[in-house]
C-alpha positions as CSV (number, residue, x, y, z in Angstrom):
1,M,178.0,18.1,58.5
2,E,177.6,15.9,61.5
3,K,175.4,18.5,63.0
4,T,173.1,18.6,59.9
5,K,172.5,14.8,59.9
6,R,171.4,14.9,63.6
7,S,169.0,17.7,62.8
8,L,167.4,15.7,59.9
9,I,167.1,12.6,62.2
10,L,165.3,14.7,64.8
11,V,162.9,16.1,62.2
12,F,162.2,12.7,60.9
13,L,161.4,11.3,64.4
14,A,159.2,14.3,65.2
15,L,157.2,13.8,62.1
16,A,156.8,10.1,62.8
17,L,155.4,10.8,66.3
18,F,153.1,13.3,64.9
19,L,151.6,10.9,62.3
20,T,151.3,8.2,64.9
21,A,149.2,10.5,67.1
22,C,146.9,11.4,64.3
23,N,146.3,7.8,63.4
24,S,145.4,7.0,67.0
25,N,142.6,9.6,67.0
26,Q,140.7,8.2,63.8
27,I,137.5,6.1,64.3
28,V,137.4,3.0,62.3
29,E,133.9,2.0,61.3
30,E,133.4,-1.7,61.1
31,T,131.2,-3.1,58.5
32,P,128.6,-5.4,60.1
33,T,128.9,-9.0,59.0
34,V,125.6,-10.6,58.0
35,D,125.5,-14.4,58.2
36,V,123.9,-15.7,55.1
37,L,122.1,-19.0,55.8
38,P,122.4,-21.5,53.0
39,T,119.2,-21.9,50.9
40,E,117.8,-25.4,51.0
41,F,118.1,-27.0,47.5
42,V,114.9,-28.5,46.2
43,P,115.6,-30.7,43.2
44,E,113.2,-30.4,40.3
45,E,111.0,-33.3,39.4
46,P,111.9,-34.8,36.0
47,T,109.4,-34.2,33.3
48,L,108.3,-37.5,31.9
49,P,107.3,-37.8,28.2
50,I,103.5,-38.1,27.6
51,E,102.7,-41.4,25.9
52,E,100.0,-41.4,23.3
53,P,97.4,-44.0,24.0
54,T,97.8,-47.1,21.8
55,A,94.9,-47.5,19.4
56,I,93.0,-50.7,19.8
57,P,92.3,-52.2,16.4
58,A,88.7,-52.7,15.5
59,V,87.4,-56.2,15.3
60,V,86.8,-57.0,11.6
61,N,83.9,-59.4,11.1
62,L,85.1,-61.6,8.2
63,V,82.6,-62.8,5.6
64,S,83.1,-66.2,4.0
65,S,79.8,-67.6,2.7
66,D,79.3,-68.7,-0.9
67,I,76.6,-66.1,-1.4
68,V,76.6,-62.7,0.4
69,F,73.7,-60.2,0.2
70,W,74.6,-56.6,1.0
71,S,71.4,-54.7,1.4
72,G,71.1,-51.0,0.8
73,A,69.0,-49.1,3.3
74,A,66.7,-47.4,0.7
75,S,66.0,-50.3,-1.7
76,P,62.4,-51.7,-1.8
77,H,63.8,-55.0,-3.1
78,N,65.7,-56.0,0.1
79,A,63.1,-58.2,1.8
80,T,62.1,-60.1,-1.3
81,L,65.6,-60.6,-2.5
82,S,66.8,-61.8,0.9
83,G,64.1,-64.4,1.1
84,R,64.5,-65.6,-2.5
85,I,68.3,-65.8,-2.4
86,R,68.3,-67.4,1.0
87,N,65.9,-70.1,-0.3
88,F,68.0,-70.5,-3.4
89,A,71.1,-71.1,-1.3
90,Q,69.4,-73.6,0.9
91,S,68.0,-75.5,-2.1
92,N,71.4,-75.7,-3.8
93,G,73.5,-76.5,-0.8
94,R,75.2,-73.1,-0.6
95,T,76.0,-71.0,2.4
96,F,74.4,-67.5,2.7
97,E,75.0,-64.4,4.7
98,E,73.3,-61.0,4.8
99,Y,74.8,-57.6,5.8
100,E,73.6,-54.0,5.9
101,I,77.2,-52.6,6.2
102,L,80.1,-54.2,4.4
103,T,83.6,-53.3,3.4
104,A,86.2,-54.9,1.1
105,D,88.4,-55.8,4.1
106,Q,85.7,-58.1,5.5
107,I,85.3,-60.2,2.3
108,T,87.4,-63.3,2.2
109,P,88.3,-65.2,-1.0
110,S,85.8,-67.9,-0.2
111,V,82.9,-65.6,-1.2
112,K,81.7,-66.7,-4.6
113,V,79.3,-63.9,-5.4
114,L,78.1,-60.7,-3.8
115,L,74.5,-59.6,-4.5
116,T,73.8,-56.0,-3.5
117,T,71.4,-53.1,-3.4
118,A,73.8,-50.7,-1.7
119,E,74.7,-47.2,-3.1
120,A,76.7,-46.9,-6.3
121,G,79.8,-45.4,-4.7
122,Q,80.0,-48.1,-2.1
123,I,79.6,-50.8,-4.6
124,E,82.2,-49.4,-6.9
125,A,84.7,-49.1,-4.0
126,V,84.4,-52.9,-3.3
127,A,84.4,-53.8,-7.0
128,Q,87.7,-51.9,-7.5
129,A,89.3,-53.4,-4.4
130,L,88.2,-56.9,-5.2
131,T,88.5,-57.2,-9.0
132,S,88.1,-61.0,-9.0
133,L,84.8,-61.0,-7.0
134,P,81.7,-61.2,-9.2
135,I,79.2,-58.6,-8.0
136,V,75.5,-58.4,-9.0
137,A,73.9,-55.0,-8.3
138,V,70.1,-55.0,-8.3
139,D,68.3,-51.9,-9.6
140,V,71.2,-49.5,-8.7
141,S,71.7,-46.5,-10.9
142,G,74.9,-44.5,-11.6
143,L,77.3,-47.5,-11.7
144,N,80.4,-47.4,-13.8
145,P,79.9,-49.9,-16.7
146,S,83.6,-50.3,-17.3
147,L,84.0,-52.4,-14.1
148,L,84.4,-55.9,-15.5
149,N,83.4,-57.8,-12.3
150,L,80.2,-55.8,-11.9
151,H,76.8,-57.0,-13.4
152,V,73.8,-54.7,-13.1
153,L,70.2,-55.8,-13.1
154,T,67.5,-53.2,-13.9
155,S,63.7,-53.4,-13.7
156,E,63.3,-52.5,-17.4
157,V,61.1,-54.9,-19.3
158,G,63.1,-54.9,-22.5
159,T,62.1,-53.4,-25.8
160,P,59.4,-54.5,-28.3
161,E,62.2,-55.8,-30.5
162,Q,63.8,-57.8,-27.7
163,R,60.4,-59.3,-26.8
164,A,59.7,-60.2,-30.4
165,F,63.2,-61.7,-30.9
166,L,62.9,-63.9,-27.8
167,A,59.3,-65.0,-28.8
168,G,60.6,-66.1,-32.2
169,Y,63.6,-67.9,-30.7
170,A,61.5,-69.6,-28.0
171,L,58.8,-70.7,-30.4
172,A,61.3,-72.1,-33.0
173,L,63.2,-73.8,-30.2
174,N,60.1,-75.6,-28.9
175,T,58.0,-76.2,-32.0
176,E,58.4,-79.3,-34.1
177,D,59.8,-78.6,-37.6
178,Y,60.1,-74.9,-36.7
179,R,56.5,-74.2,-37.9
180,V,56.1,-70.8,-36.3
181,G,54.6,-67.5,-37.3
182,A,53.7,-64.0,-36.1
183,I,50.7,-61.7,-36.5
184,T,51.6,-58.0,-36.5
185,M,50.1,-54.6,-37.4
186,N,50.2,-53.8,-41.1
187,E,51.9,-50.6,-42.4
188,D,53.0,-49.6,-38.9
189,D,56.5,-48.8,-37.7
190,L,56.1,-50.8,-34.5
191,G,54.4,-53.6,-36.4
192,N,57.3,-53.8,-38.9
193,R,59.9,-53.8,-36.2
194,T,58.0,-56.5,-34.3
195,R,57.8,-58.6,-37.5
196,D,61.5,-58.2,-38.4
197,S,62.7,-59.0,-34.8
198,F,60.5,-62.1,-34.6
199,I,61.9,-63.5,-37.8
200,T,65.5,-62.7,-36.6
201,G,64.9,-64.5,-33.3
202,A,63.5,-67.6,-35.0
203,R,66.3,-67.8,-37.5
204,Y,68.9,-67.3,-34.8
205,H,67.9,-70.8,-33.6
206,C,67.3,-72.7,-36.9
207,G,68.9,-70.7,-39.7
208,L,66.8,-71.5,-42.9
209,C,64.3,-73.2,-40.6
210,S,63.4,-75.8,-43.3
211,A,60.8,-78.3,-42.2
212,R,61.8,-82.0,-42.5
213,Y,58.3,-83.3,-43.2
214,M,55.5,-82.4,-45.5
215,P,54.6,-79.7,-46.1
216,V,58.2,-78.6,-46.5
217,N,58.4,-74.9,-46.0
218,Y,61.0,-72.4,-44.8
219,Y,59.8,-70.8,-41.6
220,P,58.8,-68.5,-40.0
221,F,55.8,-66.9,-41.7
222,T,54.1,-63.6,-40.8
223,A,50.7,-62.1,-41.4
224,Q,49.5,-58.5,-41.0
225,V,46.3,-57.1,-39.6
226,S,45.0,-53.7,-40.8
227,N,42.2,-53.3,-38.3
228,P,42.5,-55.3,-35.0
229,A,38.9,-54.4,-34.1
230,D,37.6,-56.2,-37.1
231,S,37.4,-59.9,-36.3
232,A,37.2,-60.8,-40.0
233,N,40.5,-59.1,-40.5
234,W,42.5,-60.8,-37.8
235,Q,40.7,-64.2,-38.5
236,A,41.9,-64.0,-42.1
237,A,45.5,-63.4,-40.9
238,V,45.3,-66.4,-38.6
239,D,43.8,-68.6,-41.3
240,S,46.6,-67.6,-43.7
241,L,49.2,-69.0,-41.3
242,L,47.2,-72.1,-40.6
243,E,47.3,-72.9,-44.4
244,L,51.1,-72.9,-44.2
245,A,51.0,-75.5,-41.4
246,V,52.0,-73.0,-38.7
247,N,51.6,-74.5,-35.2
248,S,52.8,-71.8,-32.9
249,I,52.1,-68.0,-33.2
250,Y,53.3,-64.8,-31.5
251,V,50.7,-62.0,-31.6
252,Q,51.9,-58.4,-31.3
253,P,50.6,-57.3,-27.9
254,E,49.2,-54.1,-29.3
255,I,46.7,-55.9,-31.5
256,S,45.8,-58.8,-29.2
257,S,42.3,-59.4,-27.8
258,L,40.4,-62.1,-26.0
259,D,38.5,-63.1,-29.1
260,L,41.7,-63.4,-31.1
261,M,43.5,-65.5,-28.5
262,T,40.4,-67.7,-28.0
263,Y,40.3,-68.3,-31.7
264,L,43.9,-69.4,-31.7
265,S,43.1,-71.9,-28.9
266,S,40.2,-73.3,-30.9
267,K,42.7,-74.1,-33.6
268,N,45.1,-75.8,-31.1
269,I,47.8,-73.1,-31.7
270,A,50.5,-72.7,-29.1
271,V,51.5,-69.1,-28.2
272,I,54.0,-67.1,-26.2
273,G,52.6,-63.9,-24.6
274,V,53.9,-60.7,-23.1
275,E,53.0,-59.6,-19.6
276,G,49.9,-57.4,-19.6
277,Q,48.9,-58.6,-23.1
278,A,45.1,-58.6,-23.6
279,G,43.4,-61.9,-24.0
280,L,46.1,-64.2,-22.5
281,E,43.4,-65.8,-20.3
282,G,41.9,-67.2,-23.5
283,A,45.1,-69.1,-24.5
284,N,45.0,-72.7,-23.4
285,R,48.3,-73.6,-25.0
286,L,50.5,-70.9,-23.5
287,M,54.2,-71.8,-23.5
288,G,55.2,-68.9,-21.3
289,V,54.9,-65.1,-20.7
290,L,57.7,-62.6,-21.3
291,G,57.8,-60.1,-18.5
292,S,59.7,-58.4,-15.8
293,D,60.9,-60.4,-12.8
294,I,64.0,-58.8,-11.3
295,Y,64.1,-61.4,-8.5
296,L,64.2,-64.3,-10.9
297,S,66.8,-62.4,-12.9
298,A,68.9,-62.1,-9.7
299,E,68.6,-65.8,-9.0
300,N,69.6,-66.7,-12.6
301,A,72.6,-64.4,-12.4
302,V,73.8,-65.9,-9.1
303,S,73.2,-69.4,-10.4
304,R,75.2,-68.7,-13.6
305,I,78.1,-67.2,-11.6
306,L,78.2,-70.2,-9.3
307,N,78.3,-72.5,-12.3
308,G,81.4,-70.6,-13.6
309,E,79.6,-68.7,-16.4
310,E,80.5,-65.1,-17.2
311,L,77.9,-62.3,-17.2
312,G,77.8,-59.1,-19.2
313,S,77.9,-55.6,-17.6
314,S,74.1,-55.0,-17.4
315,T,70.8,-56.4,-18.4
316,G,67.1,-55.7,-18.0
317,S,64.8,-58.0,-16.2
318,L,63.1,-59.5,-19.2
319,E,62.3,-63.1,-18.3
320,L,60.2,-66.0,-19.5
321,K,57.7,-66.5,-16.8
322,Q,54.9,-69.0,-16.3
323,V,56.9,-71.6,-18.2
324,N,54.8,-74.5,-19.4
325,R,56.9,-77.6,-18.9
326,D,54.8,-79.6,-21.3
327,F,56.4,-77.5,-24.0
328,I,59.8,-76.4,-22.7
329,S,62.2,-78.9,-21.2
330,D,65.0,-78.1,-18.8
331,G,67.6,-78.3,-21.4
332,R,65.8,-76.0,-23.8
333,L,65.1,-73.6,-21.1
334,I,68.9,-73.4,-20.4
335,L,69.5,-72.6,-24.0
336,F,66.8,-69.9,-24.0
337,E,68.3,-68.3,-20.9
338,R,71.8,-68.1,-22.5
339,V,70.4,-66.4,-25.6
340,R,68.3,-64.1,-23.4
341,E,71.4,-63.0,-21.4
342,D,73.4,-62.5,-24.6
343,L,70.6,-60.5,-26.1
344,L,70.2,-58.2,-23.1
345,N,73.9,-57.8,-22.8
346,G,74.2,-56.6,-26.4
347,L,76.0,-59.7,-27.7
348,V,73.1,-60.6,-30.1
349,K,71.3,-58.3,-32.4
350,D,67.5,-58.2,-32.1
351,S,66.9,-57.0,-35.7
352,P,68.2,-57.8,-39.2
């Protein structure tokens, strides 16, 4: 047993020496070491937020005059309106400004009235934004009639009925004892309408129109002409009115002539004419002429607004021109203007 242990120890030692010799003959390959240099750190630049440029508010040119005229580029009325309203403002101690471009933001509460010939859409925008500002639009089409602060003037010269009504009213207003009459075409539709509207206008002023002194009649009276070219025919019509103590006469423009108007002058008859009526040059007692004057209409509209009066939505430019102050006083002219405005605004009927 002892012998066997020694043999195992010798075998173990021999094996160990053998393994040691084998290991000493192996070549050990070394892995080359590469020095890695540190990369330089470059910090990123911070990204700054992009600021939007601040909008610079536009300078608003404020408007503060009593009367402001806003002119439209295409209107033929601009030059005349500007001159007339500027002179009106100076004569009445009012301030005046004129602009070609205007917005609601520019208009201050001190503006009393805006007169304009601008485009319909632009005017409506201002009217809707400033509902308390009275606006007078001159010869502008396409405007909304429901805008209560918008007054429209047109170049229309009224209807034959409107002219006859105003002639009857003006003659009754300015003739003593209401002794007025009219000469119209007989058996003719226009003649009948002229006659009826003349009577309506005269009675609008004086009701029954009863004269206070002899001869006591109820005016007005009318006479008809069948053939205006026949002097005997129209002379008979005139004489029939003279027999009724008529002192003032309206002649339907369609039957008027120089001879007829001269004959009236020879009888000392006062007349009211219509613009373009034949024979007016022969009338030496002419109270005035009914015609179109859109510039005078604009002045009157501005004046009434400044005086605190309300205007209707629209009106033509039917005016009493060439007013003879020997017949018509300032007070009576004011009354006439009020009735004229009411008539053109549809507040007064021009026929029975």
